[in-house]
N, C-alpha and C positions, 0 to 999 in steps of 0.2 A: 504494500500500500504506500502511496505517496504521503498521505497524512493519516495518522491513526490517533484518535483521542479516546482515552479509556478512564472511566471512573472519575471524571474531572469534577472538581468541587471548588467553589470560591465563596468564602464567607467574609463579610465586612462586619466585624464584631458579632452581634447576634443575628444579623441578617444573612440569610443564605441566598446568594444570587444565582448560583449554579449548584446542582447536586446530582452526582452519578451520571453525568452526561458522557455518552460514548457514541462514536460514529467513525467512519473512515471515508477517505476520498481517494480515488484511483487516478493515475496519471492522465492528464488531458480531459478530465471530467469537469463538467459544470455542475456544481452542487449549490443549492440555495438553502438558506436558513431563514425560516419565517416564524412568526408568532406575535402575540399581542405586545403592545408596549409594556416594558418591564419584564419580559419573558427571559431576559439574560443574553440576548443576541450580541449586543455590543460588548458585554463582559467577556463572552466567548472569544470574540475577535481580539480583545485586548490581551487575553491570556495567550492566544496563539502568537500574536505579534510581539509579546514580551513587555508590554507596558504595564501589565499586572502579573503577579506571581500566583500560581494556584495554591489553594489551601491543601488540596489532595489531588491525586490522580496523575496521569501522564499524558504528554503530547509528544508524538514521534513524527519526525520528518525523514522519510526514506530509512526508517529503522533506527534513527538516532534520536535520543531524547533532547528536546529543546525546551521542555517545561522549566520555567524559572530562569532561563538564560536572559541576559540583558537584550533589549530590543536591537542594538547594533549587531550583536552576534547572531541573532535570529535572522536579521536582514542579510548578513553575509552567508548564512546557511542556505538562503534561497527563498525567503518570504518577503514579498512586497505588499504594500497596502495603498488603497485609495479611499477617500473620505466622502461623506455626504456633502460637505462643503469643500470643494476642491482646494487643496493646499498648494497653490502655486506661488512662486516668488515674484511678486508684482513688479519689482524693479528690474527684473531680468527679461530678456526676450524669450520667446517660445523655444527657440533652439537651445538657449542657455539652460532653461529649465529642464529640457530633455537630456542635455549633456550631463547634468548632475546625477542622473540615474546610473551612469556608467562609472561613477567615481571609484568603485571598488576595483575596476580594471586599471586605474591610473597608479603607476608605481613611483612616479616622480614626487619628491617632497616639495615643501613650500619654497625653500631656497632655490632648488633647481628650476622650479617653474618661474620664479621671479627673475632668475638669470637668463631664462629663455634658452636653456641648453637644448642641444639637438634632439636627444632622446625624449625629452619631455614634449618637444614640439611634435614629434612623431606620434607620441601617445595621445596628445591633444587632437591631432588630426583623426586618429582612430575613434576617439570619443565622439567627435563631430560626425563622422561617417555613420557611426552606430545610432546616434540620435536622429540624424536625418532619415535613416532607414525606418525607424519607428514612427517618426512624424509622418512619413509617406504612408505607412501602414494605417495611421489614424486619419489620413486624409487632410492633414493640415500643413504639409510641407511647403505649400505655396505662400504661407503667411508666417514662416518660421522666424523672420526677423522683426515681427511686430512685438510690442510689449505685451506680456501675458495679462496684465491688468486690463487691457483694452477689450478682451474677449468676453462674449456672453458665457453664461453658466455652462451650456452644453459643450462649447469648445474648450473651456478651461478643464472640463472633465477629460476631454480627449488628450490635453497636454499631460494631465496627471497619469493617464493610462500609458501614454507613450513613454513617460519617464519611468513608470513601473516596469514596462517591458524592456527598457534599456538596461535595467539592472541585471537582466539575464536570469531573473528569479524563476523557480519551478512552480511556485504557488503565488497567486495574486488574490489578496483579500479585498473585495469590493464592498464598501459600506454604503448601501442605498444609492447605487449609481444612477437609477432612473428618477430619483427625487428631483422635482422641479422641471422635468423635461416634458415637452408636449408629445403628442402621439407620434409625429414624424421622427423627432429626435430619439424617442424611446425605441422605435423600430430600428433606426440606424445603430443605436447602441447595442441592441440585441445582435445585429449582424456582426458588430465588432467583437463582441464577447465570443460568438461562435468562431470567428476567425482566430482569436487568441487561442481557443481550445484546439483548433486545427493545427496550431504550431506545436502542440504537445504540452503547452502550459496549462496547469490546473487552475481553475477559478472557483473560489468559494465566495458566495455573495449573500448579502442581506438585502432584502427589499420588501416593501409593502405593496408594490404594484403587482397584483396577482396575475394579470394577463401577461405581463413581462416575464414573471417567474415561471409560470406554468407552460409558456410557449418555448422557454429557453433551457430550463434546467434538465439535466439527465436524472437527477434525484433531488428530493426535497427533505430536509430535516425540520421538524416542527418542535419548537420549544414552548413550554407553558409553565409559568411560575418556576422558572429555573431548571425544569426537568425535561427530559426527552419524552415528548408525547407520541410522536409517530415519525416514521421514516419510510420513504418509498418513492416510486415514480410519481410524476405529477398526476397521472390518472388515479393511482392508488390514493394519493393524498386528498384529491378532490372528492373521492367517494367515501372517505373515512368519516363515519359519524362522530367519532371523538374529535377530529379536527374541525368539522363543521360546527359542532357545539361550542368548541373553545375559541375558534378564530374565524374561520371562513364564513360563518353565519352572521357575523357582526359587521357593522359599518366600519371601514378602515379609519374613518375620521372620528369615530366615537371615543 
């Protein structure tokens, strides 16, 4: 398995945010995590990404334990993340934002870069080529030299995805990628996620947009009150009475 989560638990004092959560994700799979607000979805992502440490349980990436490791080490191990509110560097260009994703491939130190040494120049050229490749993949290469802060939400999200792909990560965590997008933008995003999966990169995403999730995901994990309620194909989840009663049968805006 690419990602294996077992007996995962997170407590904040007396509050149990996650309890005995277990699931796995295979290479190249698109897996969605859904559930009502407060179900523990973001806590789960924070545990996988290393911004929180689990109280109990294990998280393995390609068989190696990453549970409790610092976020930078988990990033180096091959996990990247995008956020509901895209986190772009507003003062940098789109290209520069994407180039930051390849920093782990850059072996030149600060002094060498400042001196403009030949080997660092070659590495910088490689970073630029890598970034341009993923900006083209995201369909925004033609505006690469615009300032990232000038872009609307949908295109900022594409910048963030291109940067995540430039890291060379095996697993991309996407936190509500369809939030704030219109129908056309949501369809385009779904096409992009499928294309990411086709590269062999695994995608684990959270989203409340059920049409987006059910048309895109290979499998769906449902959390409720911090526990695993159900897991299966989109068809199985849509037919589950447990899921309907707990989540699908209510208004998403409630």
